[in-house]
C-alpha positions in Angstrom: 62.9 28.3 -45.1 61.7 24.8 -45.2 58.0 24.0 -44.4 57.3 22.7 -40.9 55.5 19.4 -40.6 52.4 19.5 -38.4 54.0 17.2 -35.8 55.5 20.2 -34.2 59.0 19.6 -35.5 60.0 23.1 -36.5 62.9 24.2 -38.7 65.1 27.0 -37.4 65.1 28.0 -33.7 62.7 26.2 -31.5 62.5 25.9 -27.7 60.5 23.6 -25.5 58.6 26.2 -23.5 54.9 26.4 -22.6 52.9 28.9 -24.6 52.7 32.4 -23.2 48.9 32.2 -23.0 47.4 30.7 -19.9 44.6 28.1 -20.3 42.0 30.7 -19.4 43.4 33.2 -21.8 43.5 30.5 -24.6 39.8 29.7 -24.0 38.9 33.4 -24.2 41.0 33.8 -27.3 39.2 30.8 -29.0 35.8 32.4 -28.5 37.0 35.5 -30.3 37.9 33.7 -33.5 35.5 34.4 -36.5 35.6 32.5 -39.8 37.2 34.2 -42.8 35.4 35.4 -45.9 37.9 34.2 -48.5 39.2 37.6 -49.6 42.8 37.8 -50.8 45.8 39.0 -48.8 46.8 42.4 -49.9 50.4 43.1 -50.8 52.5 44.9 -48.3 53.0 48.6 -49.3 56.0 50.7 -48.7 54.1 53.3 -46.7 52.8 50.8 -44.1 55.8 49.9 -41.9 54.5 51.7 -38.8 50.8 50.7 -39.2 50.9 47.1 -40.4 52.7 43.9 -39.4 52.7 40.9 -41.7 54.2 37.5 -40.7 54.4 34.2 -42.5 54.6 30.5 -41.6 55.4 27.6 -43.9 53.9 24.3 -43.0 53.2 20.9 -44.6 49.5 20.1 -44.9 47.8 16.8 -44.0 48.0 15.9 -47.7 51.8 16.5 -47.8 51.6 19.7 -49.8 53.3 22.9 -48.6 51.1 25.6 -47.1 51.9 29.2 -46.4 50.0 30.8 -43.5 50.1 34.5 -43.1 49.1 36.7 -40.1 48.2 40.3 -41.0 47.7 42.9 -38.2 46.8 46.6 -38.6 48.6 48.0 -35.6 46.6 51.2 -35.3 43.3 49.2 -35.4 40.6 48.8 -37.9 39.1 51.9 -39.5 35.5 51.0 -38.5 35.9 50.5 -34.7 39.5 50.9 -33.8 40.0 47.4 -32.5 43.3 45.6 -33.4 42.7 42.3 -35.1 44.8 39.5 -36.5 43.7 38.1 -39.8 44.8 34.7 -40.8 45.4 33.6 -44.4 46.3 30.3 -46.0 48.1 30.6 -49.4 46.8 34.1 -49.6 43.1 33.3 -48.8 41.4 34.7 -45.7 40.7 31.9 -43.2 39.9 33.6 -39.8 39.9 36.8 -37.9 40.2 37.5 -34.2 40.7 40.5 -31.9 44.0 40.5 -30.0 45.2 38.6 -28.0 44.4 36.0 -30.6 45.0 32.2 -30.9 44.3 31.1 -34.5 44.1 27.5 -35.7 46.6 26.3 -38.3 47.7 22.9 -39.5 49.1 21.0 -36.6 48.9 23.7 -34.0 48.0 27.3 -33.4 49.4 30.8 -33.9 49.3 33.1 -30.9 49.3 36.9 -31.5 49.5 39.7 -29.0 50.4 43.4 -29.0 51.8 46.1 -26.8 51.5 49.8 -27.0 54.4 49.9 -29.5 53.7 47.0 -31.9 53.5 43.2 -31.7 54.9 41.4 -28.7 54.1 37.9 -29.8 53.5 36.1 -33.1 54.4 32.5 -32.5 53.5 29.1 -33.9 52.7 26.7 -31.0 52.6 22.9 -31.5 50.5 20.6 -29.4 53.6 19.5 -27.5 54.3 23.1 -26.5 57.2 23.7 -28.8 57.0 27.1 -30.3 58.8 29.4 -32.8 58.3 32.9 -34.0 56.8 33.4 -37.5 58.9 35.0 -40.2 58.3 38.7 -40.9 57.5 39.8 -44.4 60.7 41.2 -46.0 58.9 44.4 -46.9 57.7 45.1 -43.4 59.5 47.1 -40.7 60.0 43.8 -38.8 61.4 42.2 -41.9 63.9 45.0 -42.4 65.0 44.8 -38.8 65.4 41.0 -39.1 67.5 41.5 -42.3 69.7 43.9 -40.3 70.2 41.3 -37.6 71.1 38.7 -40.3 73.4 40.9 -42.3 75.0 43.1 -39.6 74.8 41.0 -36.4 77.3 43.2 -34.6 75.4 46.4 -35.3 72.1 44.7 -34.5 73.4 43.7 -31.0 74.7 47.2 -30.4 71.3 48.7 -31.2 69.6 46.1 -28.9 72.0 47.0 -26.0 71.4 50.7 -26.6 67.6 50.3 -26.5 67.9 48.3 -23.3 70.1 51.0 -21.7 67.6 53.8 -22.7 64.7 52.0 -21.2 66.6 51.2 -18.0 67.7 54.9 -17.7 64.1 55.9 -18.2 63.0 53.8 -15.3 65.9 55.1 -13.0 65.4 58.8 -14.0 61.6 58.8 -14.5 60.1 56.7 -11.8 61.4 58.9 -8.8 59.9 62.0 -10.4 56.6 60.3 -11.0 56.5 59.0 -7.4 57.2 62.6 -6.1 54.3 64.0 -8.1 51.9 61.3 -6.9 53.0 61.7 -3.3 52.0 65.4 -3.4 48.4 64.5 -4.1 46.6 65.5 -0.8 45.0 62.2 0.1 48.3 60.3 -0.7 50.4 62.8 1.3 48.0 62.6 4.2 48.2 58.8 4.5 51.7 58.0 3.3 53.6 61.3 3.5 55.5 63.0 0.6 58.5 61.8 -1.3 61.3 64.0 -2.7 62.9 62.7 -5.8 66.7 62.7 -5.9 66.5 63.4 -9.6 64.9 66.5 -11.2 65.2 66.9 -14.9 64.2 69.9 -16.9 61.0 69.8 -19.0 63.1 69.6 -22.1 65.1 66.7 -20.8 62.0 64.8 -19.7 60.5 65.3 -23.2 63.7 64.0 -24.7 63.7 61.0 -22.3 60.1 60.3 -23.3 60.9 60.4 -27.0 63.9 58.2 -26.6 61.8 55.7 -24.6 59.2 55.5 -27.3 61.8 55.0 -30.0 63.5 52.3 -28.0 60.3 50.4 -27.2 59.3 50.6 -30.8 62.6 49.1 -31.9 62.2 46.3 -29.5 58.7 45.6 -30.8 60.2 45.2 -34.3 62.0 42.2 -32.8 59.0 41.1 -30.8 60.9 41.8 -27.6 58.8 42.7 -24.6 59.3 43.1 -20.8 56.4 44.2 -18.6 58.7 46.7 -16.7 60.9 48.0 -19.5 58.2 48.2 -22.2 55.0 48.6 -20.3 55.8 50.2 -17.0 56.7 53.9 -17.3 55.2 55.7 -20.3 52.3 53.4 -21.1 52.0 50.0 -22.7 50.2 46.9 -21.7 49.9 44.7 -18.7 
C-alpha cells in the first residue's frame, strides 16, 4: 500500500463522509490523550487474536519521508486497571495513549478508535476535509486474517457476512419478544402497562445456542469493523 500524503488524499477506498465522532465527543477524546514514553511496539504474537488488535497506516511526513503509524489496542483492557486504551506508534516508537473512544493526532489528520463489546468498531484515519479510510489490520491479527479471506475468497467472505447478518436478525426476532414478556411480568411494570405474551417460546437449550451464535456473529462482524447499534449492541449486550 502506498503512503498517504497529509493533504487527505488517501489511496484505496475513501469516502467523503463526516467523522463518526461528534464535535463534543472529539473534544472529550482530545482531553484523554497522553504523551507516549518512546517504548517500542511489540510484535504481534500468535496467541493474541482475541485479545489484541493492531492496525497500520502509511503516510508521508512533512519532510517527504514515509511514515508508518500503528494503533495497538488490548481488547480485554490493560492489566493494571482494566481500561481499554489505544496506543499510537510512529515507525514502531510510542507517541501517545488514550482511553477509548480515542482520537489520536497523526500527520495531516487524526485516527479515531472506538470499540464495542465484541472488538473494535472503528479505526479510521480522518483528514481535515472529512475524508476517511479504515486503517490496515496487521496480517498476523485476527482482523488481518479476516481481511485476507475477503481478498482471497470474496465469495466465501460475502457468504459469511450474510450468514452473520441473518443470525443477528433472527436473534432480534426470536429473542426480543421473550425478553419483553419477562420484563412485563415484573409487578410494577405489569401494574402500569399490563403483561405481554411472547408468540415465541424457545427451550433453554435453544436460547443458549442462540446466544452463542449471536456472540460468534457479532465477533465476526467486529473483525471487519462492522457495527450497528441494533444488531450488535441491542440484545445481548454491547455498547450504545
